[in-house]
N, C-alpha and C positions, 0 to 999 in steps of 0.2 A: 569429448566433442565441443566445438565451440559453435554456437549458433548466431546466425547473421540476424539480429533483432531489427534491422533496418527495413526487413521484409514485412514486419508487423507494425510499423509506425502508423498511427491512426486507428488501430484495432483496439477493441475492448480487451482489457487483460483481467482475470479474476486470478489473483495471486494467493494459495495457500501459503501460510507462513510457518516457519519452525516456531519453536517457542518465543514468544513476544508479548510482553504485558504492558498495560496502560493504566493510568489512574483518572478518575472522574470525581472531581470535587463538587459537594452540594453547594446550594445558593447560600446557605447560611454558615456561619463560622463553627456552629455546634454540630453541624453534619460531619460525619466521618468520611474520609476518602473511601471510594470503592474501588478495589483493584479488579480488573478483568483480563482475561486473555484475548488478545487480537488474534483472530482465526485466519482472517483474509483481508486484502486491499483489492479494490476494483476501481479501474480507470482506463482512460484512454493513454495509451503509449505514446509519449511526446520524445523521448530519448532514450538512447542506450548508450551506457558506458563501460568502461572496462570493470569498473567495480559493482555496477548495478543498472537499475531500470527507473526511469523517471515518468510517473503517471499524473495525468490531470483528471481530477474528479471535481465534481459539483455537488455541494450539499448546502441546502438552505440558501438558495439563490447566490452561493458564492462559489467562486471557482478557486482551486487551489491545488499545488503540485505536492507530490507525495514520492521521495526517494526511496526505493527499496533495494537494499545491497543484496547481491546475490547470496551471501552467507545466510541471509534470512528467508530465502525461498526454498520452499518445500516442493511446491507443484504450481504450474502455470496453466490456466485455460485460456485459450484465444477465441474471440467471437468476432 
């Protein structure tokens, strides 16, 4: 089944991810990087493409875009 994501443009999505990992580095060179699992992405749906969704999110007074490939999506909640 193919979903028409344009019906949800402008809505907030909470996407639960399949296995996906990130790295956080400390402020000092002596700090070792910490690996963590990225469990979900949240943002306003601004675009839908053949291979994934584009979200707009705000963090620390900055706006940025997140592209999430369909292959990384486990579940989507729409608000």
